[in-house]
C-alpha positions in Angstrom: -18.5 -26.7 -14.7 -16.7 -24.4 -12.9 -16.7 -24.8 -9.0 -17.0 -21.2 -7.8 -16.3 -22.2 -4.6 -12.6 -23.4 -5.3 -11.6 -20.4 -7.5 -13.0 -18.3 -4.6 -11.1 -20.1 -1.9 -7.9 -19.2 -4.1 -8.7 -15.8 -4.3 -9.4 -15.2 -0.8 -6.4 -17.3 0.3 -4.4 -14.5 -1.7 -6.4 -11.6 -0.5 -9.2 -11.0 -2.9 -12.0 -10.0 -1.0 -13.9 -7.7 -3.3 -15.0 -9.6 -6.5 -18.4 -10.4 -8.7 -19.3 -13.1 -10.9 -20.4 -12.8 -14.2 -20.8 -14.1 -17.5 -19.5 -13.5 -20.9 -22.8 -12.1 -21.9 -22.2 -9.3 -19.5 -19.3 -8.0 -21.0 -20.2 -4.4 -23.3 -17.9 -4.2 -26.2 -17.8 -1.6 -28.4 -15.9 0.2 -31.6 -16.0 3.5 -29.4 -13.6 2.0 -27.3 -11.2 1.1 -30.1 -11.6 4.8 -31.4 -10.8 5.9 -27.8 -7.6 4.0 -27.9 -6.7 5.0 -31.2 -7.2 8.8 -30.6 -6.6 9.3 -27.1 -4.2 7.0 -25.5 -0.4 7.7 -25.6 0.0 4.0 -25.7 -1.6 3.1 -29.2 0.9 1.4 -30.9 3.5 1.4 -28.0 2.4 -1.5 -26.3 2.6 -5.3 -27.6 -0.8 -5.5 -25.5 -2.2 -2.7 -26.8 -4.1 -2.0 -30.1 -3.4 -2.2 -32.8 -1.5 -5.5 -31.8 -5.0 -6.6 -30.5 -7.7 -8.5 -32.4 -10.8 -6.7 -34.0 -14.1 -6.2 -32.1 -15.6 -9.3 -33.7 -12.9 -11.7 -32.3 -13.3 -9.6 -28.9 -16.9 -10.2 -28.4 -16.5 -13.8 -29.5 -13.8 -14.4 -27.1 -15.7 -13.0 -24.0 -18.7 -15.0 -25.1 -16.6 -18.2 -24.8 -16.6 -17.7 -21.2 -19.8 -18.3 -18.7 -17.5 -17.3 -15.7 -16.0 -14.2 -15.3 -14.8 -12.9 -12.1 -14.7 -8.5 -11.9 -11.9 -7.8 -9.5 -12.5 -4.4 -7.6 -9.7 -2.2 -6.3 -9.8 1.2 -4.9 -6.8 3.7 -4.4 -6.2 7.1 -3.4 -3.1 8.2 -4.5 -0.8 11.4 -3.7 0.5 12.2 -7.1 -0.7 10.9 -10.5 2.4 9.4 -11.4 2.2 6.9 -8.3 -0.8 5.3 -10.3 1.5 3.6 -12.3 3.6 1.6 -9.8 0.7 0.7 -7.8 -1.1 -0.6 -11.1 2.2 -2.4 -11.9 2.4 -4.2 -8.6 -1.4 -5.2 -8.7 -1.0 -6.5 -11.6 2.1 -8.4 -10.9 0.1 -10.0 -8.2 -3.0 -10.7 -10.4 -0.6 -12.8 -12.7 -0.1 -14.9 -9.5 -3.9 -15.5 -9.2 -4.3 -16.3 -12.6 -1.7 -19.1 -12.5 -3.0 -20.5 -9.1 -6.4 -21.0 -10.9 -5.3 -22.3 -14.0 -3.1 -25.0 -12.1 -6.2 -26.0 -9.8 -7.6 -27.2 -13.0 -9.2 -24.1 -14.9 -7.0 -24.4 -18.2 -8.9 -21.3 -19.8 -8.1 -18.9 -17.0 -7.1 -15.9 -18.4 -6.3 -12.5 -17.3 -7.4 -8.9 -18.0 -5.1 -6.3 -16.2 -6.8 -3.5 -14.5 -4.3 -1.0 -16.3 -1.7 -1.3 -19.4 0.8 -4.0 -19.3 4.0 -2.4 -17.9 5.7 -5.4 -17.1 8.5 -4.1 -18.5 10.2 -0.7 -18.3 10.8 -0.5 -21.9 8.4 -2.5 -24.4 9.1 -3.2 -27.8 5.6 -2.3 -29.3 5.2 -5.3 -30.6 4.0 -9.0 -29.5 6.4 -10.8 -31.8 9.3 -9.1 -29.8 7.8 -9.1 -26.2 10.2 -9.7 -23.5 8.0 -11.4 -21.1 5.3 -13.0 -23.2 4.2 -15.2 -20.0 3.6 -12.4 -18.1 2.1 -9.8 -20.4 -1.9 -9.2 -20.8 -4.0 -6.9 -22.3 -6.4 -4.6 -20.2 -9.9 -4.6 -20.9 -10.0 -1.5 -23.0 -7.6 -2.7 -25.6 -9.9 -5.9 -26.1 -12.7 -3.3 -26.5 -14.5 -3.8 -23.6 -16.7 -0.7 -22.5 -15.6 -0.9 -18.7 -17.8 2.1 -17.7 -21.2 0.1 -19.0 -20.2 -3.1 -17.9 -19.1 -2.3 -14.6 -22.3 -0.1 -14.1 -24.2 -2.6 -14.6 -22.8 -5.0 -11.9 -23.6 -2.0 -9.6 -20.1 -1.2 -8.9 -18.7 2.3 -8.8 -16.7 3.9 -11.5 -16.6 7.3 -12.8 -14.2 9.8 -14.9 -12.2 11.4 -12.3 -11.3 15.5 -12.8 -8.4 14.9 -10.3 -6.2 12.7 -8.2 -7.8 13.8 -4.8 -10.6 11.5 -5.5 -10.4 7.7 -5.0 -9.9 5.7 -7.8 -11.8 2.5 -8.6 -10.1 -0.2 -10.8 -11.1 -3.3 -12.0 -9.3 -6.6 -13.4 -11.1 -9.5 -15.3 -10.4 -13.1 -14.6 -12.1 -15.4 -17.3 -12.4 -19.1 -15.8 -13.9 -21.7 -17.6 
């Protein structure tokens, strides 16, 4: 049984206040997400945590179902230039690894983080999981595991939209799976 109060105390101590709990059954997965990765994302095949280096849809569905307790972490950010997003995401993801580690060390052995954006922990990714320079720090993002983030987030009442320009505030989401 997950002691939510224990996990929430860790999150709050690390400065995370905007979060919600869901279950694995609340995660929407779909094949179209993988197709968008394959035919629309410049990182496809170039990152060790991106497709085709990630499991197929059926494995991803099964993975999420194994968790009854998942934390959605919400982040808002407005950037001056589109490229500013990458450094911000990298820093947020790095801090999220600290959260995952503390949750793990406090007794939740299945703690697993999904970054809010591509891994980007290294400046020069080999593109292959087996030759990752920092395997303990690399994590997939939700889309690379076939998660329909828009549907999942909207079902929880959080804001999310396709941005037509970077003058708007971004709403980004990471997921911490806890069991």
